[in-house]
C-alpha positions as CSV (number, residue, x, y, z in Angstrom):
1,X,22.8,-57.7,-11.0
2,X,25.2,-60.3,-12.4
3,X,28.5,-60.9,-10.4
4,X,31.6,-59.0,-11.4
5,X,34.8,-60.9,-11.7
6,X,37.3,-58.4,-13.1
7,X,39.2,-56.0,-10.8
8,X,37.7,-52.5,-10.3
9,X,40.1,-49.9,-11.8
10,X,38.6,-47.1,-9.7
11,X,41.8,-46.6,-7.6
12,X,43.7,-45.5,-10.8
13,X,41.1,-43.0,-12.0
14,X,40.6,-41.7,-8.5
15,X,44.3,-40.7,-8.3
16,X,44.0,-39.1,-11.8
17,X,40.9,-37.0,-10.9
18,X,42.2,-36.0,-7.4
19,X,44.3,-33.3,-9.1
20,X,41.2,-31.4,-10.0
21,X,39.7,-31.7,-6.5
22,X,42.9,-30.3,-5.1
23,X,42.7,-27.3,-7.4
24,X,39.1,-26.7,-6.2
25,X,40.2,-26.8,-2.6
26,X,43.1,-24.3,-3.0
27,X,41.0,-22.0,-5.2
28,X,38.2,-22.1,-2.6
29,X,40.5,-21.1,0.2
30,X,42.7,-18.5,-1.5
31,X,40.9,-17.2,-4.6
32,X,37.2,-17.4,-3.8
33,X,37.5,-17.1,0.0
34,X,34.6,-19.5,0.6
35,X,35.5,-20.2,4.2
36,X,35.8,-16.5,5.1
37,X,32.3,-15.9,3.6
38,X,30.9,-18.6,5.8
39,X,32.8,-17.7,8.9
40,X,30.0,-15.6,10.3
41,X,27.4,-18.4,10.0
42,X,25.5,-20.6,7.6
43,X,24.3,-19.4,4.2
44,X,21.9,-20.8,1.7
45,X,23.3,-22.1,-1.6
46,X,21.8,-19.0,-3.3
47,X,23.3,-16.6,-0.8
48,X,26.7,-18.1,-1.0
49,X,26.5,-18.2,-4.8
50,X,25.6,-14.5,-4.8
51,X,28.5,-13.6,-2.5
52,X,31.0,-15.6,-4.5
53,X,29.4,-14.5,-7.8
54,X,29.2,-18.1,-9.0
55,X,26.8,-19.4,-11.6
56,X,24.9,-22.6,-11.0
57,X,27.3,-25.0,-12.7
58,X,30.6,-24.0,-10.9
59,X,28.7,-23.7,-7.6
60,X,27.4,-27.3,-8.0
61,X,30.9,-28.4,-8.8
62,X,32.5,-26.6,-5.9
63,X,30.0,-27.0,-3.0
64,X,29.5,-30.8,-3.3
65,X,33.3,-31.2,-3.4
66,X,33.9,-29.2,-0.2
67,X,31.2,-31.2,1.4
68,X,32.7,-34.5,0.2
69,X,36.0,-33.3,1.8
70,X,34.1,-32.9,5.1
71,X,34.9,-29.2,5.2
72,X,31.4,-28.0,4.6
73,X,28.0,-29.5,5.4
74,X,24.3,-28.8,5.1
75,X,22.2,-28.0,8.2
76,X,18.6,-29.0,8.7
77,X,17.3,-26.1,6.6
78,X,19.7,-26.8,3.7
79,X,22.2,-24.0,4.5
80,X,25.9,-24.6,4.1
81,X,28.1,-24.2,7.2
82,X,31.7,-24.8,8.0
83,X,32.4,-28.1,9.8
84,X,34.8,-28.5,12.7
85,X,37.5,-29.6,10.3
86,X,36.8,-26.8,7.9
87,X,37.3,-24.2,10.6
88,X,41.0,-24.9,10.4
89,X,40.9,-23.2,7.0
90,X,39.7,-19.9,8.5
91,X,41.8,-17.0,9.6
92,X,40.1,-16.7,13.0
93,X,40.9,-20.3,14.0
94,X,44.1,-20.7,16.0
95,X,45.9,-22.7,14.9
96,X,44.9,-23.0,11.2
97,X,46.6,-24.3,8.1
98,X,45.3,-21.9,5.6
99,X,48.8,-20.6,5.2
100,X,50.0,-24.1,4.4
101,X,47.3,-24.4,1.8
102,X,48.4,-21.0,0.5
103,X,51.8,-22.3,-0.5
104,X,50.2,-23.7,-3.6
105,X,47.9,-20.7,-4.4
106,X,50.2,-19.6,-7.3
107,X,50.1,-23.0,-9.1
108,X,49.0,-22.3,-12.7
109,X,46.3,-25.0,-12.5
110,X,44.9,-23.5,-9.4
111,X,44.8,-20.0,-10.8
112,X,43.1,-21.3,-14.0
113,X,40.6,-23.3,-11.9
114,X,39.7,-20.1,-10.0
115,X,39.2,-18.2,-13.3
116,X,37.0,-21.0,-14.7
117,X,34.9,-21.1,-11.5
118,X,34.3,-17.4,-11.7
119,X,33.7,-17.4,-15.4
120,X,31.8,-20.7,-15.6
121,X,34.4,-22.0,-18.0
122,X,37.5,-20.7,-19.8
123,X,37.7,-17.0,-20.5
124,X,38.3,-17.6,-24.2
125,X,35.6,-20.1,-25.1
126,X,35.8,-22.6,-26.8
127,X,39.5,-22.7,-25.7
128,X,39.8,-25.2,-22.9
129,X,36.4,-26.8,-23.7
130,X,37.4,-30.2,-25.1
131,X,35.5,-32.2,-27.6
132,X,32.1,-30.5,-27.2
133,X,30.4,-28.5,-29.9
134,X,30.2,-24.8,-29.3
135,X,27.1,-23.0,-30.5
136,X,26.4,-23.2,-34.2
137,X,30.0,-23.9,-35.1
138,X,31.5,-27.2,-36.1
139,X,32.2,-29.9,-33.4
140,X,35.8,-30.4,-32.3
141,X,35.0,-34.1,-32.9
142,X,34.8,-33.4,-36.7
143,X,38.6,-33.0,-36.7
144,X,39.8,-36.5,-37.7
145,X,43.0,-36.3,-35.6
146,X,41.3,-35.0,-32.5
147,X,38.5,-37.5,-32.8
148,X,40.9,-40.4,-33.1
149,X,42.9,-39.2,-30.2
150,X,40.0,-38.9,-27.8
151,X,38.1,-42.0,-29.0
152,X,41.2,-44.2,-28.7
153,X,42.0,-42.6,-25.4
154,X,38.6,-43.6,-24.1
155,X,38.8,-47.1,-25.6
156,X,40.4,-48.7,-22.6
157,X,37.8,-47.5,-20.2
158,X,35.0,-48.6,-22.6
159,X,36.6,-52.1,-23.1
160,X,36.6,-52.6,-19.4
161,X,33.1,-51.3,-18.6
162,X,31.1,-52.3,-21.6
163,X,30.8,-56.0,-20.7
164,X,29.5,-55.0,-17.2
165,X,27.0,-52.6,-18.8
166,X,25.8,-55.2,-21.3
167,X,25.2,-57.8,-18.6
168,X,22.9,-55.4,-16.8
169,X,21.0,-53.8,-19.7
170,X,17.7,-55.4,-20.5
171,X,17.9,-58.6,-22.5
172,X,15.3,-58.4,-25.3
173,X,14.8,-58.7,-29.0
174,X,14.6,-55.2,-30.5
175,X,16.8,-52.3,-31.3
176,X,19.4,-50.4,-29.3
177,X,20.3,-46.8,-30.1
178,X,23.7,-45.9,-28.6
179,X,23.9,-42.1,-28.7
180,X,27.3,-40.5,-28.8
181,X,28.5,-44.1,-28.7
182,X,32.2,-43.3,-29.3
183,X,34.2,-46.6,-29.6
184,X,31.0,-48.6,-30.0
185,X,32.1,-51.2,-27.4
186,X,28.9,-50.8,-25.4
187,X,26.9,-51.5,-28.6
188,X,29.0,-54.5,-29.6
189,X,28.9,-56.1,-26.2
190,X,25.1,-55.7,-26.0
191,X,24.6,-57.2,-29.4
192,X,26.8,-60.1,-28.3
193,X,24.5,-60.7,-25.4
194,X,21.3,-60.2,-27.5
195,X,21.9,-62.3,-30.7
196,X,18.5,-61.5,-32.2
197,X,18.7,-57.8,-31.9
198,X,20.1,-54.9,-33.9
199,X,21.7,-51.5,-33.0
200,X,22.5,-48.1,-34.3
201,X,25.6,-46.2,-33.2
202,X,25.2,-42.5,-33.5
203,X,28.2,-40.1,-33.4
204,X,30.2,-37.6,-35.5
205,X,31.6,-39.0,-38.8
206,X,35.2,-38.9,-37.7
207,X,34.4,-40.8,-34.5
208,X,32.5,-43.5,-36.5
209,X,35.6,-44.0,-38.6
210,X,37.4,-45.1,-35.5
211,X,34.5,-47.1,-34.2
212,X,34.3,-49.1,-37.5
213,X,38.0,-50.0,-37.1
214,X,37.3,-51.2,-33.6
215,X,34.4,-53.2,-34.8
216,X,36.6,-55.0,-37.3
217,X,38.9,-55.9,-34.4
218,X,36.0,-57.0,-32.2
219,X,34.5,-59.2,-34.9
220,X,37.8,-60.9,-35.6
221,X,38.1,-62.1,-32.0
222,X,37.4,-65.7,-31.1
223,X,34.4,-64.9,-28.9
224,X,31.3,-66.9,-29.8
225,X,29.0,-64.8,-32.0
226,X,31.4,-61.9,-32.5
227,X,31.8,-62.5,-36.2
228,X,28.2,-61.8,-37.0
229,X,27.8,-58.5,-35.1
230,X,28.9,-56.4,-38.1
231,X,25.7,-57.3,-40.0
232,X,23.5,-56.1,-37.1
233,X,25.0,-52.7,-36.4
234,X,24.4,-49.5,-38.3
235,X,26.7,-46.4,-38.1
236,X,24.7,-43.2,-38.2
237,X,26.5,-39.9,-38.5
238,X,24.6,-37.1,-36.9
239,X,24.1,-34.4,-34.2
240,X,22.0,-35.6,-31.3
241,X,21.0,-32.1,-30.4
242,X,19.4,-31.3,-33.8
243,X,19.0,-34.3,-36.0
244,X,16.1,-36.7,-36.0
245,X,16.8,-39.7,-33.9
246,X,15.8,-43.2,-35.2
247,X,13.1,-45.0,-33.2
248,X,14.4,-47.5,-30.8
249,X,13.5,-49.9,-28.0
250,X,16.5,-49.1,-25.8
251,X,18.5,-45.9,-25.8
252,X,21.8,-45.9,-24.1
253,X,23.4,-42.7,-22.9
254,X,26.8,-43.7,-21.6
255,X,29.0,-40.8,-20.2
256,X,26.9,-38.4,-22.2
257,X,24.8,-36.1,-20.0
258,X,27.8,-35.1,-18.0
259,X,29.3,-33.1,-20.9
260,X,26.4,-30.6,-20.9
261,X,24.8,-28.0,-18.7
262,X,21.4,-28.6,-17.1
263,X,19.2,-27.0,-19.8
264,X,20.8,-29.2,-22.5
265,X,20.4,-32.3,-20.3
266,X,16.6,-31.6,-20.1
267,X,16.6,-31.1,-23.9
268,X,18.4,-34.4,-24.4
269,X,16.0,-36.2,-22.1
270,X,13.1,-34.9,-24.1
271,X,14.7,-35.9,-27.4
272,X,15.6,-39.3,-26.2
273,X,12.1,-39.9,-24.9
274,X,10.6,-39.0,-28.3
275,X,12.9,-41.6,-29.9
276,X,11.7,-44.4,-27.7
277,X,8.9,-46.7,-28.9
278,X,6.1,-47.3,-26.4
279,X,7.5,-49.5,-23.7
280,X,11.0,-48.4,-24.5
281,X,13.8,-47.8,-22.0
282,X,16.3,-45.0,-21.5
283,X,19.5,-46.2,-19.8
284,X,22.1,-43.9,-18.4
285,X,25.6,-45.1,-17.5
286,X,27.5,-42.5,-15.6
287,X,29.1,-41.4,-12.3
288,X,26.5,-40.0,-9.9
289,X,26.6,-37.5,-7.1
290,X,24.7,-38.3,-3.9
291,X,21.2,-37.0,-4.1
292,X,22.1,-34.7,-1.2
293,X,24.9,-33.2,-3.3
294,X,27.5,-33.8,-0.7
295,X,29.8,-36.4,-2.4
296,X,31.1,-39.0,-2.9
297,X,34.6,-37.6,-3.1
298,X,35.6,-39.7,-6.2
299,X,32.6,-38.3,-8.1
300,X,33.1,-34.7,-7.0
301,X,36.7,-35.0,-8.2
302,X,35.4,-36.3,-11.5
303,X,32.9,-33.5,-11.6
304,X,35.8,-31.0,-11.3
305,X,37.6,-32.8,-14.2
306,X,34.5,-32.6,-16.3
307,X,34.0,-28.9,-15.4
308,X,37.6,-28.3,-16.6
309,X,37.2,-30.1,-19.9
310,X,33.5,-29.8,-20.9
311,X,30.4,-27.7,-20.5
312,X,29.0,-30.1,-17.9
313,X,29.5,-31.7,-14.5
314,X,28.4,-34.8,-12.6
315,X,24.8,-34.9,-11.6
316,X,22.9,-36.8,-9.0
317,X,20.4,-39.6,-9.7
318,X,17.7,-37.3,-8.4
319,X,18.6,-34.7,-11.0
320,X,18.4,-37.3,-13.8
321,X,15.1,-38.7,-12.5
322,X,13.7,-35.2,-12.5
323,X,14.6,-34.8,-16.2
324,X,13.1,-38.2,-16.9
325,X,9.8,-37.2,-15.2
326,X,9.7,-33.9,-17.0
327,X,10.2,-35.7,-20.3
328,X,7.3,-38.1,-19.5
329,X,9.2,-41.2,-18.5
330,X,8.7,-43.4,-15.5
331,X,11.9,-43.7,-13.5
332,X,12.8,-47.0,-11.8
333,X,14.2,-46.8,-8.3
334,X,17.0,-49.3,-8.8
335,X,20.6,-48.2,-8.9
336,X,23.1,-50.7,-10.4
337,X,26.8,-50.1,-9.7
338,X,29.3,-51.2,-12.4
339,X,32.9,-50.2,-11.8
340,X,35.3,-47.2,-11.8
341,X,32.7,-45.2,-9.7
342,X,30.1,-45.6,-12.5
343,X,26.6,-47.0,-12.3
344,X,23.4,-47.5,-14.3
345,X,19.9,-46.1,-13.9
346,X,17.0,-46.3,-16.2
347,X,13.5,-45.1,-17.0
348,X,10.7,-46.5,-19.1
349,X,8.2,-45.1,-21.6
350,X,4.6,-46.0,-21.1
351,X,3.1,-48.5,-23.5
352,X,0.3,-46.0,-24.0
353,X,2.5,-43.2,-25.4
């Protein structure tokens, strides 16, 4: 991994995302009664889900968060139990601070979080599900104003992280497919580092309009080689869930899987694998849960934010690698941190496939 010289902006995003973790905590204590359900002893994830009537996605947002807060933990058989600290949120502990937590139980954000946990999303879908296509209907990102707002809102993060990602992606002559590439900055930086390669940026048409404007800005910078990038990048409007994907040597999925539930993630892994040429590489840049699904806190807060705004959540590297294996890829064991609590993992397609 190449050295990183720019400051990590994680403290800023951690403060932003902590709001969603706080909502989880208060909802767990006062609206779902998680700690009272566990007060008589450990329960398996399935048993606790059944008692709380939670689907897989909200459970895998809530339980890792409470573990990251050191309020719950897993025993040797994988059951969840209340930690010494967590007992101070139960009614039978004297003293306890559940009443203090309860002062915020009427907060509208907490009430809505509890409803979304119980419903696995907003009651009036697609209300509250931001920027993600709903069923056979149009994508919210086909709205030019909405697409511009989100794409430009994400531009600062992409500008900061894309040089770090480009430094660590494979250096090779060939083609990069950046799926749901948004601003395009990851593509532009990779092309700058690989002057004999080409790339395709796949996204919704309204998003690509903004990406083209950002490319104009990028190519007009004084960075060596930037002026020639426009000739090497293709903008391709499409739907990654249904449209044919162009063949490629490297496929980049940056902050992509976390917008989708587990079955769609497996579908995407299968589709991405099919798009890779033999010897190709699938790279994922995202924020990852621990493989034990017990943190880290910054990522469980982010998972809560994603749960609020999308159909997905954060996943562990083990979950990704399982999708890769099911799709026929060979996962690499290396984990590459970037910044802002993100990192890179990748898998390869056999030269015989």
